[in-house]
N, C-alpha and C positions, 0 to 999 in steps of 0.2 A: 093412657097417654100421659107422658111426663115432659114438662118443659122447664128449662132453666135459662135464666137471663142474668147478665152481669152489667153493671155500670161502675165506672171508676171515680175515685176522688179527682179533684181538679185544683189548679192554681191559676189565679189571675196574674198573668205576667206583667201586663201594662195596660193602662187605660181605665181599669176599674177604680171607682165605682160608677162609671158613666153609662154602663150598659142599660140601666133603667131610665136613662134620660136622653135617649136618641143619640148616644155617643158611639165611640169605637173602642174596642178592646182586643187584646190578644190573650188567649188562654190555652192551657194544655192539660191533658189528663195525667194522673199519677197512678200508673198501673200497680204500684206497690200496695195500694189499698183499694178494696172493692166492696160493693154491695151485691149480693147474689140472692136471687129469688127463685124458688122452685114451686111449680104448680103441678098438680096431678088430679085426675078425675076422682070425684067422690060423691056419695049420695046427697050430701048437703054442702052448701058453701061454708067453708071454715077458714078463718085466719088464725094460724097457729102462732102463739106468742114466741118471741125470741128470748134469749137470755137477757137482752137489754130491756125487755118489758117485764120487769120484776113486780111481783105483788106480795112477796113475803120477805121480811127483814128480820135480822137477829135482834135489833133494838131500834129505838127512835134515832139514835146517833147514826146507825147504819143507814137508815132511810135518809137522813139529812145529807150524808156523804154521797149517796146515790143521786139525790136530786141536784146536789151541787155540781156533779160531773155530767149527769145525763139529762138534767132538766126534768120537767114534770111529765113529759110525753115521750113515749118510745116510738116504734115504727108502726104500731097498729093503726093510729089515726091517719098516717100517710097512705097506708095501703087501702084503708076504707075509702078515703077521698079519691084515690086513683081509680079504684073499681067503679065508683059512682060516675066520675068524669068520663071514663071509657064507655060506660053504658050510655050516658047522655050523648056522647059523640056519635056512637053507632046509630042511635035512634034519630038524631038530627040529620044524619047522612043516609038514612034508610038502609042501614046494613043489618041484615038478619043474622042473629047469632044462634048457633046450634044450642039446643036445650040440654046442656050438660053443666052440672055443678063442679066445683073444684075445691080442693084444699090448697092453701098457699102459705108458704113460710119463707122467712128471710134470715140471712146472717150477714153481718157487715164487719169488716176490719178497719173501716174508716174512722179515725179518731173523732170523737163526738164533740160538736159545738166549738171547733177551733178554726172555722172558716175554710174547710176543705170540701164543702158541699156534700156532706153525708146524706142530708135529707133529700136533696134533689136526685142523688144517685139512687136512693131507694125507690123514689117515684119512677125514675127512668127505667130501672130494672123491672119493676112491677108492670109498668105499661108494656114493655117489650115482651114479658111473659104472657100477658093477656092477648097481645097481638098474635103471638105464635099459637097459643092455645086455641083461639077462635079463628085463626087464619084471616086476620084483618090487616090490610095495608093502609098506613097513614103516611102521606108524602113526607119525606125526610125534612124539608125546610119548615113544614108546619108542625112537626112533632114537638119541638121545643115550646111552642106556644101552648099546646095542650098540657104539657108537663108543668109549665109555669102556672097555668090556671088552677091546677090542683092545689097549689099552696096559696096563691093570691086570692082566688075566688072562694075556694072551699074552706080554707083554714086561716085566711086573713094574715098571712105571713108576708112581711116585706121582702121582695125579691125582684131580680131582673132576669133577662133572658140568657145572660152569659153562661151560667152554669149548665143550663139545659141544652144550649147549643153545643158546647164542647163535649158534654156527656153523650149527646146524640151522634156527633161527627167523630169524636175521639181524636187522638194525635194532637196536633197544634192547629189552632184556627184564628185567623184575623176576622173580626166581626165589625161590620158597619151597620149600625142601627139607624140609618138615615130616616128621618121622620116621614118624608114624603113616600119613600118606599114602604115603610112599615104600614102606613095608612092605606096605600093602594094595593100592594101585593100580599100584605099580611106577615111579611118577614123581611129581614135585612139581607145584606150580602155576606155570605159566609165563605171565606176563602181559606182553603186548607194550605198549611205551610209545612214543608219538609222539616221534621224535627232535627235532621242532621245539620241544618243551617243554624240551629240555636247555639249559643255559647254554653260552656259548662254551667249547670244550674244546681242549686241545692234547695232543699225544703227543710225548715226547722219549725218545731212546734212545742208547746207546753200544754200538757193535759190539764194542769191546774188553772188555766186561764179560760176555761170553757164558758161561753155565754152565747145566747142566740143572736142571730143577725138582726132581729127586731130591736135588741138593745143597742147594737152598734149604730144602726141607721137613724135612730132617734127622730128628730124633726126635719131632717134634710129634705125629704120629699115635699113636705108641706111648704117649706121655704121656696123650693123650686117651682112648685105649682103657683105660688103667689108672685113669682117673678123676681125673687130676691137677687139683685145684681151680683152679689158675691158668689152665690151658689150657681147661678146660670153661667157666669164666666169660668168658674172652676170646672164645671162639667165639660165645657168646650175645650178647656186646657187639657184635661185628662184625655179627651179624644185625640187631640193633636199629638200627644205623646205616643199614643198607640199607632197613629199614622206614621210618625217618624221612625218608630222601631220596625214597623212592617216594611218600610222602604229599605232600611238598613239590612234587615235579615234577608230580604229578597235579593239585595245586591251583594250577598255573601259577606256582609260586614256585621254579622251578629255579635261579634266580640266587642262592638262599640255601643251596645245598647245600655250598658250598666249605668251610666250617668242619668239616663232617662228614668230608670227605676228609682234613683234617689230623688229626682224631681217629683215623681209621682207621689212618693211618700211624704215629702215636705209639703206638697200642696194639700194632701189629705190631712196632714197634721194641723194645717192652718184652718181647716174647715170643721173637723170633728173633735170632740172631746175624747181622747184616747187613754186607755189604761197605761200607766207608766211602765208596767211590766211588759206590755206588748211593745212599747217604744224601745225598751231595753234590748229586746231581741234584735231589732233593726240596728241599733247603735253598736251593739257588740260586733256585728258583722262589719259595719263600716270601720270600726277601730282596727280590724284586721286587714283592711284594704279591699274588702269586698263591697259590692253594691247590693242594696237590699230594700224590700218593701213588704207590705202585707200581702199575703196570698189570697186573702178574702176579707172577712169581717173582723179579723183579729184572732190571736191564739196561734197562728201559723204565719211564717214569712217565706218569701221566695227571694233568691238572690243569685248573682253571678260571681264566679271566682276565677282566678287566673290559671292556677295549676294545682297539681296534687298536693304540693307542699302547703299551699294556702288552705286547701280543703282540710287537711289533717290538723292544721292550726285551728280552723273554725270548729272542728270536731272536739278538740280538747277544751276550747273556751266554752262552747255550748254545754258540754257535759258537766263542766264545773258550775253551770247555772241551771241545772235541772231541765235542760232542753235537749230534745231529740233532734238529730240531723240525719238526712239521707240524700242520696242522689236519685232524683225521680226517673222512673222507667216510663218513657213517653211512647216510644214506637211500638207497634204491634210485633 
């Protein structure tokens, strides 16, 4: 028996980073990049390393460059943690698994550590493969919670539900993480949006800006838990931007959401200490007349543009600054 599962990169269009703070967000998948997991029956359980899980280097300098771009961890720990959480879930829900072992391997084209949710994509794809292999059904609204627990509980990685929700539902989704709902039903309101209602969008990123989301989020959560008025007010403001954009898009006025992206970034900039090179990617887009913000934790940005002429101009400017740009493929 062979199973293969896929999960895509994502961009936070508006509202982030309020998803971990009972806020609201809109996010969409980027089908241009994906994590794919393959499982097949085998005598022993084996996790097969990917090319991203290197153990041999030409020199210490080669190792240093690999750590700089990939970090200290590849996908192996994510897969291990996912397998453990899947087994825990099945035992807690008294789901009997057939007594068959497997080999599992992955490959990913998602740019590493630039805020496009490559880690959660690998966890999502791994969990989907396990569900298919063992014929286990997990309710769709609850699946993002299990995916999130892999990183937050097993690996102590700072994260919110947004990435896991959009990678579960795909397409484009408005998410309302209302606290009362989250605490009573265990999940928020996840409303799918027709991608055709979105304005023209671009994604841009720099591979040399890679850093983990734990670096970006620094002490914001601690401040929020302590009731810091600035952080609490900012998270409520982020959520209001998402609601405004949701209403505009639903009313077929998606071309009017651009200024809200600018507001989202400006508020984030007032709250977090940002790498000037990340800020430059946003400012370059604004200078060309586009609207732009971070797509995640930094390293990649998402923006709106008016027409093909503006996109071509953005392409030239970004290429001159060692930055890749693309039009996201959102719809299935």
